[in-house]
C-alpha positions as CSV (number, residue, x, y, z in Angstrom):
1,M,203.2,60.9,107.5
2,Q,204.2,60.4,103.9
3,F,200.5,59.8,103.0
4,R,199.6,63.2,104.3
5,K,202.4,65.0,102.5
6,N,201.4,63.4,99.2
7,H,197.8,64.6,99.5
8,S,198.4,68.1,100.8
9,P,198.5,69.5,97.1
10,W,195.0,68.0,96.6
11,R,193.8,69.7,99.8
12,N,195.2,73.0,98.6
13,L,193.5,72.6,95.2
14,L,190.1,71.8,96.8
15,S,190.4,74.8,99.1
16,A,191.2,77.1,96.2
17,S,188.2,75.7,94.3
18,A,185.9,76.3,97.3
19,V,187.1,79.9,97.5
20,V,186.5,80.4,93.7
21,C,182.9,79.0,94.1
22,M,182.2,81.3,97.0
23,L,183.4,84.3,95.1
24,C,181.2,83.4,92.1
25,F,178.2,83.0,94.4
26,L,178.8,86.4,96.0
27,A,179.2,88.0,92.6
28,T,175.9,86.5,91.5
29,A,174.2,87.6,94.7
30,N,175.6,91.1,94.3
31,E,174.4,91.3,90.7
32,L,170.9,90.3,91.8
33,E,170.9,92.9,94.6
34,A,172.0,95.5,92.2
35,G,168.7,94.9,90.2
36,Q,170.2,93.4,87.0
37,Y,167.4,92.0,84.8
38,T,167.3,90.2,81.5
39,D,165.6,91.8,78.5
40,K,162.9,89.2,78.7
41,Q,162.2,90.1,82.4
42,L,162.0,93.8,81.5
43,E,159.5,93.0,78.7
44,A,157.4,91.1,81.2
45,F,157.4,94.1,83.5
46,E,156.3,96.3,80.7
47,T,153.0,94.4,80.3
48,R,151.7,96.1,83.5
49,V,152.2,99.6,82.2
50,G,148.8,101.4,81.7
51,K,146.9,99.1,84.1
52,I,145.0,100.2,87.2
53,Y,145.6,98.6,90.6
54,W,144.4,99.2,94.2
55,V,146.1,99.1,97.6
56,R,144.4,97.4,100.5
57,S,145.3,96.6,104.1
58,Q,146.7,93.2,104.8
59,D,147.0,92.5,108.6
60,G,147.2,96.3,109.1
61,N,149.9,96.8,106.6
62,L,149.9,98.8,103.3
63,P,152.5,98.6,100.5
64,G,155.3,101.1,100.6
65,F,156.2,103.3,97.6
66,L,159.1,105.8,97.0
67,S,158.9,109.5,96.2
68,G,161.6,109.0,93.5
69,P,163.4,106.3,91.5
70,S,166.0,105.6,94.1
71,S,166.3,103.4,97.2
72,Q,167.4,106.5,99.1
73,A,164.2,108.4,98.2
74,A,161.6,109.2,100.9
75,K,159.0,106.6,101.5
76,F,155.4,107.1,100.7
77,T,152.4,105.2,102.0
78,P,149.1,105.6,100.1
79,A,145.6,105.7,101.6
80,Q,143.8,102.5,102.0
81,N,141.7,101.4,99.0
82,E,143.3,104.1,96.8
83,S,143.8,103.2,93.1
84,F,146.9,103.9,91.0
85,E,147.9,103.6,87.4
86,I,151.3,102.3,86.3
87,L,152.6,105.1,83.9
88,E,155.9,103.6,82.8
89,L,158.8,101.3,83.6
90,Y,161.3,103.9,84.5
91,G,165.0,103.1,84.2
92,G,164.5,100.0,82.1
93,A,167.2,101.0,79.7
94,N,169.8,100.9,82.5
95,K,168.3,97.7,83.9
96,E,167.5,99.5,87.1
97,P,163.7,99.5,86.7
98,Y,161.1,101.2,88.8
99,Y,157.4,101.3,88.2
100,K,156.4,104.9,88.0
101,V,152.8,105.2,89.2
102,K,150.2,107.9,89.7
103,F,147.5,107.6,92.5
104,E,144.0,109.0,92.2
105,S,145.1,111.7,94.6
106,G,147.6,112.9,92.0
107,Q,150.6,111.7,93.9
108,V,153.4,110.2,91.7
109,A,155.5,107.5,93.3
110,Y,157.8,104.6,92.4
111,I,158.2,101.0,93.3
112,R,160.6,98.3,92.3
113,P,159.1,95.5,90.1
114,E,160.2,92.8,92.5
115,Q,158.5,94.6,95.4
116,F,155.4,95.1,93.4
117,H,155.2,91.3,92.6
118,E,155.9,90.4,96.3
119,Q,152.9,92.5,97.3
120,F,150.6,91.6,94.4
121,N,147.4,89.9,95.7
122,L,148.4,90.8,99.2
123,T,148.4,94.6,99.6
124,I,148.2,95.3,95.9
125,T,145.2,94.0,93.9
126,S,143.8,94.3,90.4
127,I,140.2,94.3,91.8
128,D,138.7,97.4,93.5
129,P,138.2,96.4,97.2
130,L,135.1,98.7,97.2
131,A,133.6,97.4,94.0
132,D,130.6,95.8,95.7
133,Q,129.9,98.8,97.8
134,K,130.1,101.1,94.7
135,R,127.9,98.9,92.7
136,H,125.3,98.7,95.5
137,A,125.4,102.5,95.8
138,E,124.9,102.9,92.1
139,E,122.0,100.5,92.1
140,Q,120.4,102.4,95.0
141,S,120.9,105.7,93.3
142,K,119.3,104.4,90.1
143,A,116.4,102.9,92.1
144,E,115.8,106.2,93.9
145,K,115.9,108.2,90.6
146,D,113.3,105.8,89.1
147,R,111.1,106.0,92.2
148,V,111.0,109.8,92.1
149,E,110.4,109.9,88.3
150,W,107.5,107.5,88.8
151,I,106.0,109.6,91.6
152,N,106.2,112.8,89.5
153,S,104.5,111.0,86.6
154,Q,101.4,110.3,88.7
155,P,98.1,112.4,88.5
156,W,98.4,113.5,92.1
157,S,98.4,116.9,93.7
158,P,101.8,118.5,94.4
159,Q,101.3,117.9,98.1
160,V,100.7,114.2,97.6
161,K,103.7,113.9,95.3
162,Q,106.0,115.7,97.7
163,A,104.9,113.6,100.6
164,A,105.5,110.5,98.5
165,V,109.0,111.7,97.6
166,N,109.6,112.1,101.3
167,K,108.4,108.5,101.8
168,Q,105.2,109.6,103.6
169,P,102.4,108.0,101.6
170,T,99.0,109.7,101.8
171,P,95.9,107.9,103.0
172,G,93.8,106.7,100.0
173,L,96.6,105.3,98.0
174,N,96.4,101.6,97.1
175,T,98.9,98.9,98.0
176,S,100.6,98.9,94.6
177,E,101.2,102.7,94.8
178,V,102.5,102.5,98.4
179,K,104.9,99.7,97.4
180,R,106.3,101.9,94.7
181,I,106.8,104.7,97.2
182,L,108.3,102.7,100.1
183,G,109.3,99.3,98.7
184,D,108.3,95.9,100.0
185,P,107.5,95.7,103.7
186,R,109.3,93.4,106.1
187,R,106.1,91.5,106.8
188,I,102.4,91.7,106.3
189,T,99.6,90.8,108.7
190,K,96.1,90.3,107.5
191,L,93.1,90.8,109.8
192,R,89.3,90.7,109.4
193,G,87.2,92.7,111.9
194,V,83.6,92.4,112.9
195,T,82.7,94.7,110.0
196,K,84.1,92.2,107.6
197,N,86.4,94.8,106.1
198,A,89.7,93.3,105.0
199,E,92.6,94.9,106.9
200,E,96.3,94.5,106.3
201,Q,99.2,95.8,108.4
202,W,102.5,96.4,106.6
203,F,105.6,96.5,108.9
204,Y,108.7,98.3,107.8
205,P,112.2,98.0,109.4
206,D,112.1,101.6,110.7
207,G,109.1,100.9,112.9
208,T,106.5,102.3,110.4
209,V,103.3,100.4,110.2
210,L,100.8,101.0,107.4
211,I,97.2,100.0,107.9
212,F,95.2,99.2,104.7
213,T,91.4,98.8,104.7
214,N,90.0,97.0,101.6
215,G,93.2,97.6,99.7
216,L,93.5,101.4,100.5
217,L,95.8,103.1,103.0
218,S,93.8,104.2,105.9
219,R,96.4,105.4,108.4
220,T,100.1,105.2,109.4
221,E,101.6,104.4,112.8
222,H,105.1,104.3,114.2
223,R,105.8,101.5,116.7
224,T,108.9,101.4,118.8
225,E,109.5,99.0,121.8
226,G,105.9,97.9,121.8
227,K,104.4,101.4,121.8
228,T,102.3,102.8,119.1
229,N,102.9,106.5,118.1
230,P,100.4,108.3,115.9
231,P,101.7,109.9,112.7
232,G,104.0,113.0,113.3
233,K,104.9,112.0,116.9
């Protein structure tokens, strides 16, 4: 019994120390929740100002933004694949920072830096999700422009040129000219008839079949499901 009495002050001291540690932990947690940042952290956040980012869906989710620099502000969800620019680090002087952003739609919104970094490379990316599609569309647009310019530079009648622009090559054109008009065929079949005239059949994905005789286009057919339709049918 005497042993317990002698050690009770130590127990009280240990209990008091535990309470102090707990209070310190709670104070630190509350400080972090309040959004307190060091000057070095704020400087790091500033490096993203002026840069362009995109939103993308991740498991059906998109990042959430706020309509104002407050946790009580209305939430805003951008359109998928929409881009935005970080305009400034708002509230940095008070160490309550928000990224102020502007979407390509014109909508201005805000997001906390820690939320931005949580979503970076998930629902927020520095690479345009549609970059490959846009590049492919640009390449197709340029190729089509070059095709039409080449057709119009040929010494053909206006009717033959317009038909070529519409991807309807006229009989009498050679294989090189037709390839500039329609592009490469999916496959080519070479035949030789009893008249010893060299014949080629060019097959295109849409069912169009071009028949060349001795290197010149002789006729066009359209074949679907094993049937042959004459031109215009």
